[in-house]
N, C-alpha and C positions, 0 to 999 in steps of 0.2 A: 095774642100778640100785643094788642093795644094796651091791655091791662099791664103787661110786663113792662112796656115802655113807660107808662105812667108811673109805675112803681119805681123803676130805675131813675126817672127824672126827679121824683119826689125824694128818693134816697140821695141823689146828688145834691139837691137843694139843702138837705139836712147835713150832709158830710162836708161839703165844700167850706162852710164857715169854720168848722173845726180844723180842717187841714190847713186853711189859710192862717188861723190863729197860731197853730203849732209852728209855722214857718216864720211868723213875724219875729223880729228881733226882740229879745227879752228887754223889759224896761230897765233903766239904769238902777232902779231901786230894788230889783230882784236880788236876793241875798248873795248868789254866786257872783254877780257883777258888782254889787255895792260892797261886797266883803263884810256885810253887816246885816243885822236883824234889828228892826225897830230903832235904827239910828246908832246902834252900838256895834263896833267892829268886833268880829271874832278874834280872840286873842287879847282883847282889852282886859285890864285888871278889874277886880271887883270895885275898887275905888273909882276908876274911870266910868264903869257902868252905872255906879250910883249917882253920877252927875246927871244922867238922863233918866234913870229908873229908880223908883222907890222899891228896893229889894228887901225881902224878909226871908232869912234862912229857915228852911224846914228842919226843925229839931227832930232828932231820932231817925232821920232818913238815911244816915250813913253811920258806919262804925267809927269810934274815936280814931283820929289820925288818918282817916280816908282822904286821899288826895282829891276826891270829887266831892264838891259841896253843891247842894241843891237849894234853889231859891224860887220864891214866888214874887210877882210884882203886885204892889198894892194899887188899887184903882186902875186896873188894866182894862182897856176896851177889848172885848172878845169878838168884835166884828172886824174882819179883815177883808176889805173889798166886798165881795158877794158871799162871804163865808162866815159861818158862826163857829168859832173855836171854843174848846173847853179845856180845862186842866192844863194851862200853859205853865211849863216848868223850865227853869233856866239852870244850866249845868256849868259849873266853873271847875276847871282842872288845874290844880296847884295855883289857884287864884286867878286864872285866866278864863275868859268867856269861851267855852268849848262848844256848847250846843244849846238848842232850844227844842222843846217838843210840845205838841198839843194834840188833842183828840178832836174828832169830828163825830157828831152824835148819830148820824144816819147815812144811808146810801147817797142821798142827794148831796149832802155836804162833802162826803168823801169823793164823789165824782167831780164836784167843783174843784176840790183841792188837787185831785189827780190831773185834771185838765190844766190847772194853773201851773203845776210843777212841769208838766210836759211842755207848756208854752214857754215857761221861764228857762228851762234847760234846752229847749229847742230839739228835744229828742224823746223817743219813747223810752220807758224805763227798762232796766234789766229785771226780769221777772222769774221767781222761782216756779217750779212745776205746778204748784197748786194755785198760783196767782195771788197768794196772800202777802208776799213780800216783794215790794217794788223798790228798785234803787236807781237813783239818778246820780251818776258820778259827775261832779262839777270840777272846775278848775281850782276853786278856793273853798267852796262849801258844797258838800254833797247832801243828798236827802234819801231817807228810807221811809217808805210808807207801808205800814202793816195794816191789812184789811181783814176784818172779821166777815167771812162770806155769809154767815147766818144772819147777822144784824145790819151789815153795811157800815158799821162803825169803823173808823180808822184812827191810827196814831202815826203822826209823822215826827221824825227827828231830823233837824237840819244841823249839821255838824262841821266843824273845822277840819279840813283835810290835813293841815299842818300839825294840829294837835292829836289827830287820830292815832298815830303810832304810840304816842305817850299814853293815851287812854287805853289802848289794847294791852300795853305793858302792865298798867295798873290792874286790869282785869285778870291777867295771868298770875300776877303776884297774889292778888286776893284769893283767887281760886286755889292756888297752891297752899296758901296758909289755911284756908277753909278745909281742904282735903286732909291736911295734917291734923286738924283738930276735930274732925267729925267723930272719930272713935275715942277721943280722949275723955278722961273723967272730967266732970265739971269742976272748974276751979283749978285744974292742973296746969 
């Protein structure tokens, strides 16, 4: 009995700070509240973003005429609070800042990110059955975190809710075009 009480007391000491953190209001700099990432508003034009960021377009990452262009930032800090990020990619949809994604290298960093998203959104995520895809719907900016259960690595995408329907439309159009050309002769 005493061991069970000690275990429960220790468990409460460990869980209470996490529960309190998730209920604290999100900081004003959190993307969904600030409507921005790294000081640039979602929906900003490439020219507006370049006033704050040194962007370099990734050549060959999209087909010619694709409405989605992909950029990297030069001299970007990969430390975000207590998290180490990798492979930070910026997405612009028809010239507007649509999304940012980055990966986490291991289970510890992914756990830190998951806890930060839960605290920022003030809610637990919607989760698929396997627990690999976690989604936090926001008012302005939503987040999706994909987790590799074998390695603990994660990849998060923070995206503009306003631009999401337009993005989904471009996916459908590209998929339709691709389906029509899968069986075509090369050069036809």
